[in-house]
OpenMM code with the backbone's topology and positions (N, CA, C; nanometers):
from openmm import Vec3, app, unit

residues = "MET THR VAL THR GLY GLY VAL GLY TYR VAL SER GLU ARG SER PHE ASP HIS LEU LEU ALA CYS THR ALA SER PRO PRO TRP VAL ALA ALA PHE ALA LEU ARG ALA VAL PRO TYR GLY PRO VAL ALA GLU VAL LEU ALA GLU TYR GLY LEU VAL THR GLU ARG ALA ALA GLY THR PHE PRO GLN ARG ARG PHE THR GLY PRO GLU GLU ARG ALA GLY ALA LEU ARG ALA ALA VAL GLU ALA GLY LEU ASP PRO ALA GLY LEU GLU GLU GLU GLY TRP TYR HIS ALA ALA LEU TYR VAL SER ARG PRO ALA ALA GLN VAL THR ALA ARG PRO LEU ALA THR LEU LEU ARG".split()
positions = [
    Vec3(0.0813, -0.1098, 0.0128),
    Vec3(0.0319, -0.0132, 0.0157),
    Vec3(0.1143, 0.1226, 0.0022),
    Vec3(0.0952, 0.2089, -0.0945),
    Vec3(0.1460, 0.3247, -0.0702),
    Vec3(0.0907, 0.4605, -0.0942),
    Vec3(0.1087, 0.5585, -0.0221),
    Vec3(0.0635, 0.7009, 0.0054),
    Vec3(0.1834, 0.7950, -0.0135),
    Vec3(0.1098, 0.8838, -0.1302),
    Vec3(0.2213, 1.0065, -0.1164),
    Vec3(0.1532, 1.1153, -0.1056),
    Vec3(0.2021, 1.1487, 0.0164),
    Vec3(0.1154, 1.3228, 0.0473),
    Vec3(0.0154, 1.3138, 0.0828),
    Vec3(-0.0745, 1.1757, 0.1221),
    Vec3(-0.2161, 1.2035, 0.1638),
    Vec3(-0.2495, 1.1631, 0.3147),
    Vec3(-0.1337, 1.1463, 0.3533),
    Vec3(-0.1577, 1.1234, 0.5278),
    Vec3(-0.1816, 1.2695, 0.5924),
    Vec3(-0.2827, 1.2761, 0.6741),
    Vec3(-0.3547, 1.4034, 0.7108),
    Vec3(-0.4837, 1.4157, 0.6757),
    Vec3(-0.4719, 1.3383, 0.5077),
    Vec3(-0.6195, 1.3387, 0.4768),
    Vec3(-0.6719, 1.2112, 0.4970),
    Vec3(-0.5889, 1.1156, 0.4820),
    Vec3(-0.6152, 0.9794, 0.4981),
    Vec3(-0.6067, 0.9362, 0.6547),
    Vec3(-0.6394, 0.9233, 0.7341),
    Vec3(-0.6313, 0.9322, 0.8564),
    Vec3(-0.5943, 0.8022, 0.9308),
    Vec3(-0.5246, 0.7646, 1.0537),
    Vec3(-0.5569, 0.6570, 1.0794),
    Vec3(-0.6514, 0.5544, 1.1049),
    Vec3(-0.8035, 0.5849, 1.0852),
    Vec3(-0.8808, 0.5211, 1.0894),
    Vec3(-0.8993, 0.4501, 0.9493),
    Vec3(-0.8729, 0.5409, 0.8153),
    Vec3(-0.8788, 0.4775, 0.6784),
    Vec3(-0.7995, 0.3613, 0.6943),
    Vec3(-0.6591, 0.3644, 0.7490),
    Vec3(-0.5731, 0.2686, 0.7683),
    Vec3(-0.6527, 0.1270, 0.8034),
    Vec3(-0.7173, 0.1633, 0.9526),
    Vec3(-0.7653, 0.0711, 1.0159),
    Vec3(-0.8727, -0.0166, 0.9276),
    Vec3(-0.9477, 0.0588, 0.8643),
    Vec3(-1.0678, -0.0135, 0.8044),
    Vec3(-0.9928, -0.0741, 0.6675),
    Vec3(-0.8920, -0.0272, 0.6053),
    Vec3(-0.8453, -0.0913, 0.5112),
    Vec3(-0.7446, -0.2297, 0.5284),
    Vec3(-0.6929, -0.2045, 0.6498),
    Vec3(-0.6178, -0.3509, 0.6719),
    Vec3(-0.7174, -0.4546, 0.7501),
    Vec3(-0.8226, -0.3925, 0.8154),
    Vec3(-0.9154, -0.4809, 0.8533),
    Vec3(-0.9603, -0.5862, 0.7260),
    Vec3(-0.9374, -0.5589, 0.5995),
    Vec3(-1.0260, -0.6251, 0.5113),
    Vec3(-0.9122, -0.7214, 0.4324),
    Vec3(-0.8001, -0.7299, 0.4899),
    Vec3(-0.7042, -0.8102, 0.4343),
    Vec3(-0.6662, -0.9222, 0.5046),
    Vec3(-0.6187, -1.0167, 0.4249),
    Vec3(-0.6095, -1.1649, 0.5089),
    Vec3(-0.4781, -1.1534, 0.5844),
    Vec3(-0.3607, -1.0839, 0.5193),
    Vec3(-0.2331, -1.0490, 0.6064),
    Vec3(-0.2080, -0.9221, 0.5499),
    Vec3(-0.1317, -0.8385, 0.6458),
    Vec3(-0.1472, -0.7031, 0.6216),
    Vec3(0.0079, -0.6588, 0.4972),
    Vec3(-0.0617, -0.5688, 0.4100),
    Vec3(0.0634, -0.5540, 0.2998),
    Vec3(0.1550, -0.4623, 0.3831),
    Vec3(0.2595, -0.4370, 0.2915),
    Vec3(0.3775, -0.3245, 0.3548),
    Vec3(0.3269, -0.2158, 0.3019),
    Vec3(0.3313, -0.1124, 0.3797),
    Vec3(0.2604, -0.0119, 0.3567),
    Vec3(0.3932, 0.1117, 0.3570),
    Vec3(0.4131, 0.2092, 0.2677),
    Vec3(0.5009, 0.2778, 0.2362),
    Vec3(0.4533, 0.4144, 0.2223),
    Vec3(0.4683, 0.5029, 0.2786),
    Vec3(0.3833, 0.6387, 0.3268),
    Vec3(0.4969, 0.7401, 0.2861),
    Vec3(0.4648, 0.8329, 0.1811),
    Vec3(0.5360, 0.9750, 0.2228),
    Vec3(0.4399, 1.0910, 0.3185),
    Vec3(0.4804, 1.1016, 0.4199),
    Vec3(0.4110, 1.1915, 0.4992),
    Vec3(0.4875, 1.3559, 0.5079),
    Vec3(0.4062, 1.4564, 0.4751),
    Vec3(0.4607, 1.5589, 0.4749),
    Vec3(0.5349, 1.5806, 0.6542),
    Vec3(0.6319, 1.6592, 0.6393),
    Vec3(0.7008, 1.6671, 0.7819),
    Vec3(0.6364, 1.7367, 0.8580),
    Vec3(0.5078, 1.7881, 0.8355),
    Vec3(0.4434, 1.8704, 0.9445),
    Vec3(0.3446, 1.7922, 0.9914),
    Vec3(0.2895, 1.6857, 0.9263),
    Vec3(0.2207, 1.5895, 0.9713),
    Vec3(0.2220, 1.4902, 1.0527),
    Vec3(0.1597, 1.4559, 1.1591),
    Vec3(0.2309, 1.3390, 1.2635),
    Vec3(0.1712, 1.2308, 1.1732),
    Vec3(0.2903, 1.1271, 1.1872),
    Vec3(0.2617, 0.9871, 1.1446),
    Vec3(0.2603, 0.8905, 1.2348),
    Vec3(0.2674, 0.9362, 1.4066),
    Vec3(0.2558, 0.8393, 1.5166),
    Vec3(0.1135, 0.7687, 1.5061),
    Vec3(0.0162, 0.8457, 1.5018),
    Vec3(-0.1278, 0.7662, 1.5148),
    Vec3(-0.1431, 0.6773, 1.4093),
    Vec3(-0.0996, 0.6704, 1.2651),
    Vec3(-0.1105, 0.5724, 1.1591),
    Vec3(0.0138, 0.4658, 1.2046),
    Vec3(0.1028, 0.4780, 1.2799),
    Vec3(0.1984, 0.3858, 1.3112),
    Vec3(0.1572, 0.2935, 1.4120),
    Vec3(0.0888, 0.3750, 1.5012),
    Vec3(0.0069, 0.2854, 1.6166),
    Vec3(-0.1106, 0.1948, 1.5572),
    Vec3(-0.1442, 0.2448, 1.4787),
    Vec3(-0.2704, 0.1439, 1.4016),
    Vec3(-0.2064, 0.0458, 1.3235),
    Vec3(-0.0999, 0.0650, 1.2680),
    Vec3(-0.0279, -0.0468, 1.1849),
    Vec3(0.0413, -0.1543, 1.2557),
    Vec3(0.0593, -0.1063, 1.4071),
    Vec3(0.1476, -0.2049, 1.4876),
    Vec3(0.0221, -0.3175, 1.5416),
    Vec3(-0.0841, -0.2561, 1.5272),
    Vec3(-0.2247, -0.3540, 1.5917),
    Vec3(-0.2133, -0.4451, 1.5017),
    Vec3(-0.1809, -0.4725, 1.3530),
    Vec3(-0.1918, -0.5381, 1.2385),
    Vec3(-0.0565, -0.6079, 1.2611),
    Vec3(0.0116, -0.5915, 1.3345),
    Vec3(0.1970, -0.6551, 1.3744),
    Vec3(0.3178, -0.6088, 1.2696),
    Vec3(0.2629, -0.4848, 1.2204),
    Vec3(0.3552, -0.3983, 1.1262),
    Vec3(0.4250, -0.3172, 1.2465),
    Vec3(0.5717, -0.3199, 1.1943),
    Vec3(0.6704, -0.2449, 1.2387),
    Vec3(0.6898, -0.0996, 1.1681),
    Vec3(0.6969, 0.0372, 1.2050),
    Vec3(0.7105, 0.1383, 1.1350),
    Vec3(0.8547, 0.1698, 1.1279),
    Vec3(0.9292, 0.2174, 1.0215),
    Vec3(1.0747, 0.2590, 1.0181),
    Vec3(1.0673, 0.3788, 0.9465),
    Vec3(1.1311, 0.4693, 0.9850),
    Vec3(1.1672, 0.6148, 0.9024),
    Vec3(1.2901, 0.5991, 0.8050),
    Vec3(1.2691, 0.6357, 0.6823),
    Vec3(1.3778, 0.6489, 0.6194),
    Vec3(1.4899, 0.7609, 0.6571),
    Vec3(1.5992, 0.7864, 0.6489),
    Vec3(1.7026, 0.9047, 0.6836),
    Vec3(1.6174, 1.0055, 0.5682),
    Vec3(1.6649, 1.1473, 0.6088),
    Vec3(1.6090, 1.2559, 0.5408),
    Vec3(1.5044, 1.3089, 0.5085),
    Vec3(1.4545, 1.3459, 0.3918),
    Vec3(1.3577, 1.4212, 0.3395),
    Vec3(1.3268, 1.3730, 0.1920),
    Vec3(1.2327, 1.4036, 0.1014),
    Vec3(1.2055, 1.3675, -0.0049),
    Vec3(1.1208, 1.4974, -0.0600),
    Vec3(1.1452, 1.5934, -0.1555),
    Vec3(1.0704, 1.6942, -0.1830),
    Vec3(0.9512, 1.6191, -0.2648),
    Vec3(0.8483, 1.6783, -0.2276),
    Vec3(0.6990, 1.6325, -0.2718),
    Vec3(0.6440, 1.7322, -0.4080),
    Vec3(0.6323, 1.8511, -0.3604),
    Vec3(0.5847, 1.9437, -0.5007),
    Vec3(0.6419, 2.0731, -0.4481),
    Vec3(0.6257, 2.1664, -0.5220),
    Vec3(0.6488, 2.3069, -0.5399),
    Vec3(0.5289, 2.3587, -0.4570),
    Vec3(0.5263, 2.4811, -0.3972),
    Vec3(0.4216, 2.5374, -0.3525),
    Vec3(0.3238, 2.6079, -0.4473),
    Vec3(0.2131, 2.6109, -0.4521),
    Vec3(0.1299, 2.7020, -0.5492),
    Vec3(0.1432, 2.8326, -0.5577),
    Vec3(0.2158, 2.8786, -0.4731),
    Vec3(0.1776, 3.0202, -0.4290),
    Vec3(0.2272, 3.0679, -0.2951),
    Vec3(0.2500, 3.2114, -0.2746),
    Vec3(0.2857, 3.2481, -0.1416),
    Vec3(0.2113, 3.2470, -0.0051),
    Vec3(0.0826, 3.1944, -0.0242),
    Vec3(-0.0330, 3.1782, 0.0667),
    Vec3(0.0232, 3.0107, 0.1194),
    Vec3(0.0136, 2.9176, 0.0166),
    Vec3(0.0571, 2.8190, 0.0505),
    Vec3(0.1967, 2.8075, 0.1256),
    Vec3(0.2886, 2.8503, 0.0356),
    Vec3(0.4232, 2.8616, 0.1276),
    Vec3(0.4052, 2.8969, 0.2679),
    Vec3(0.3650, 2.9999, 0.2907),
    Vec3(0.3513, 3.0686, 0.4334),
    Vec3(0.2723, 2.9741, 0.5063),
    Vec3(0.1794, 2.9070, 0.4771),
    Vec3(0.1086, 2.8031, 0.5505),
    Vec3(0.1659, 2.6934, 0.5825),
    Vec3(0.2746, 2.6693, 0.4676),
    Vec3(0.3681, 2.5329, 0.4903),
    Vec3(0.4989, 2.5651, 0.6019),
    Vec3(0.5159, 2.6883, 0.5874),
    Vec3(0.6344, 2.7279, 0.6782),
    Vec3(0.5700, 2.7494, 0.8253),
    Vec3(0.4792, 2.7841, 0.8344),
    Vec3(0.4081, 2.8309, 0.9525),
    Vec3(0.3736, 2.6532, 1.0272),
    Vec3(0.3247, 2.5806, 0.9425),
    Vec3(0.2921, 2.4380, 0.9574),
    Vec3(0.4621, 2.3810, 1.0448),
    Vec3(0.5371, 2.3742, 0.9356),
    Vec3(0.6430, 2.3449, 1.0332),
    Vec3(0.6947, 2.3769, 1.1331),
    Vec3(0.7155, 2.5403, 1.1539),
    Vec3(0.7580, 2.5887, 1.2858),
    Vec3(0.6703, 2.5191, 1.3972),
    Vec3(0.5239, 2.5402, 1.3799),
    Vec3(0.4570, 2.4645, 1.4838),
    Vec3(0.4711, 2.3396, 1.5327),
    Vec3(0.5167, 2.2432, 1.4406),
    Vec3(0.5388, 2.1058, 1.4436),
    Vec3(0.6958, 2.0789, 1.5320),
    Vec3(0.7515, 2.2134, 1.5159),
    Vec3(0.9130, 2.2182, 1.5962),
    Vec3(0.9956, 2.1763, 1.4987),
    Vec3(0.9502, 2.1995, 1.3497),
    Vec3(1.0797, 2.1503, 1.2684),
    Vec3(1.1412, 2.2993, 1.2198),
    Vec3(1.2628, 2.2687, 1.1615),
    Vec3(1.3068, 2.3923, 1.0983),
    Vec3(1.3122, 2.3755, 0.9404),
    Vec3(1.2267, 2.4827, 0.9058),
    Vec3(1.2061, 2.4660, 0.7682),
    Vec3(1.3338, 2.5454, 0.6756),
    Vec3(1.4406, 2.5648, 0.7219),
    Vec3(1.5703, 2.5932, 0.6644),
    Vec3(1.5936, 2.5037, 0.5354),
    Vec3(1.6376, 2.5223, 0.4067),
    Vec3(1.6830, 2.4794, 0.3507),
    Vec3(1.5699, 2.3287, 0.2513),
    Vec3(1.4447, 2.3495, 0.3369),
    Vec3(1.3175, 2.2486, 0.3170),
    Vec3(1.2396, 2.3114, 0.2821),
    Vec3(1.1405, 2.3498, 0.3329),
    Vec3(1.0016, 2.4041, 0.2874),
    Vec3(1.0402, 2.5755, 0.2339),
    Vec3(1.1663, 2.6267, 0.3057),
    Vec3(1.1741, 2.7570, 0.2874),
    Vec3(1.2279, 2.7837, 0.1278),
    Vec3(1.2728, 2.6970, 0.0818),
    Vec3(1.3152, 2.6509, -0.0615),
    Vec3(1.1979, 2.6803, -0.1331),
    Vec3(1.0891, 2.6703, -0.0738),
    Vec3(0.9643, 2.6481, -0.1871),
    Vec3(0.9101, 2.5147, -0.2392),
    Vec3(0.9335, 2.4027, -0.1026),
    Vec3(0.8726, 2.2725, -0.1758),
    Vec3(0.8360, 2.2087, -0.0252),
    Vec3(0.7213, 2.1214, -0.0420),
    Vec3(0.6819, 2.0867, 0.0484),
    Vec3(0.8078, 1.9446, 0.0475),
    Vec3(0.8227, 1.8732, 0.1678),
    Vec3(0.9090, 1.7611, 0.2113),
    Vec3(0.8315, 1.6480, 0.3120),
    Vec3(0.8809, 1.5388, 0.2628),
    Vec3(0.8216, 1.4425, 0.3247),
    Vec3(0.9164, 1.3492, 0.3704),
    Vec3(0.8443, 1.2951, 0.4912),
    Vec3(0.9206, 1.1847, 0.5213),
    Vec3(0.8946, 1.0354, 0.4602),
    Vec3(0.9856, 0.9457, 0.4729),
    Vec3(0.9246, 0.8286, 0.4168),
    Vec3(0.9227, 0.7366, 0.5325),
    Vec3(0.7840, 0.6637, 0.5448),
    Vec3(0.7609, 0.5478, 0.6596),
    Vec3(0.7620, 0.4430, 0.5842),
    Vec3(0.8245, 0.3044, 0.6219),
    Vec3(0.7674, 0.1905, 0.5503),
    Vec3(0.7295, 0.0909, 0.6659),
    Vec3(0.6385, 0.0379, 0.6611),
    Vec3(0.5586, -0.0721, 0.7800),
    Vec3(0.5853, -0.2033, 0.7328),
    Vec3(0.6146, -0.2865, 0.8165),
    Vec3(0.5921, -0.4298, 0.7300),
    Vec3(0.6284, -0.5155, 0.8635),
    Vec3(0.6159, -0.6653, 0.8326),
    Vec3(0.6320, -0.7185, 0.9662),
    Vec3(0.7629, -0.7511, 1.0418),
    Vec3(0.7432, -0.7488, 1.1872),
    Vec3(0.8640, -0.7580, 1.2348),
    Vec3(0.9971, -0.8279, 1.1997),
    Vec3(0.9395, -0.9510, 1.1660),
    Vec3(1.0811, -1.0686, 1.1005),
    Vec3(1.1265, -0.9854, 1.0328),
    Vec3(1.0605, -0.9556, 0.9128),
    Vec3(1.1398, -0.8675, 0.7953),
    Vec3(1.1957, -0.7516, 0.8140),
    Vec3(1.1271, -0.6814, 0.9191),
    Vec3(1.2721, -0.5504, 0.9809),
    Vec3(1.3579, -0.6018, 1.0373),
    Vec3(1.3738, -0.7047, 1.1183),
    Vec3(1.5029, -0.7692, 1.1743),
    Vec3(1.5783, -0.8204, 1.0877),
    Vec3(1.5164, -0.8675, 0.9760),
    Vec3(1.6025, -0.9659, 0.8539),
    Vec3(1.6626, -0.8899, 0.8027),
    Vec3(1.6062, -0.7513, 0.7715),
    Vec3(1.6620, -0.6818, 0.6781),
    Vec3(1.6218, -0.5115, 0.6826),
    Vec3(1.6987, -0.4386, 0.7773),
    Vec3(1.6281, -0.3111, 0.8445),
    Vec3(1.5915, -0.2132, 0.6684),
    Vec3(1.5210, -0.1296, 0.7384),
    Vec3(1.4728, -0.0302, 0.6042),
    Vec3(1.6287, 0.0033, 0.5491),
    Vec3(1.7244, 0.0787, 0.6413),
    Vec3(1.8690, 0.1458, 0.5709),
    Vec3(1.9156, 0.0752, 0.4534),
    Vec3(1.9386, -0.0954, 0.4892),
    Vec3(1.9872, -0.1819, 0.3977),
    Vec3(1.8695, -0.2024, 0.2417),
    Vec3(1.7566, -0.1621, 0.2997),
    Vec3(1.6337, -0.1764, 0.1432),
    Vec3(1.6859, -0.0605, 0.0502),
    Vec3(1.7038, 0.0341, 0.1360),
    Vec3(1.7258, 0.1849, 0.0563),
    Vec3(1.8421, 0.2087, 0.0003),
    Vec3(1.9783, 0.1072, 0.0108),
    Vec3(2.1045, 0.1451, -0.0409),
    Vec3(2.0790, 0.1400, -0.2014),
] * unit.nanometer
topology = app.Topology()
chain = topology.addChain("A")
for resn in residues:
    res = topology.addResidue(resn, chain)
    for name in ("N", "CA", "C"):
        topology.addAtom(name, app.Element.getBySymbol(name[0]), res)
């Protein structure tokens, strides 16, 4: 299951409903904007036996549509306790990559080794 920038619109309740329909939980790869908390989603995924890892760094998502969107993104980053310097300040939304999968797979091959 892949989500690119939708976390915040797609809540942990949505993930719960989707995973409840599966025989075994799929891997979940989610790019969540930096200012959007992912913890509630990771908690729901853990209820289905998935362990969530965060990839190092951030990933640019898209440019802001204009000054108002930029100002809102900068404000959201600061309110979340994040430094927008070099990231949102440069005119781009930035996201963190979270990958959730069964614990045995995480132990056997941590995310950092998958992304080399």
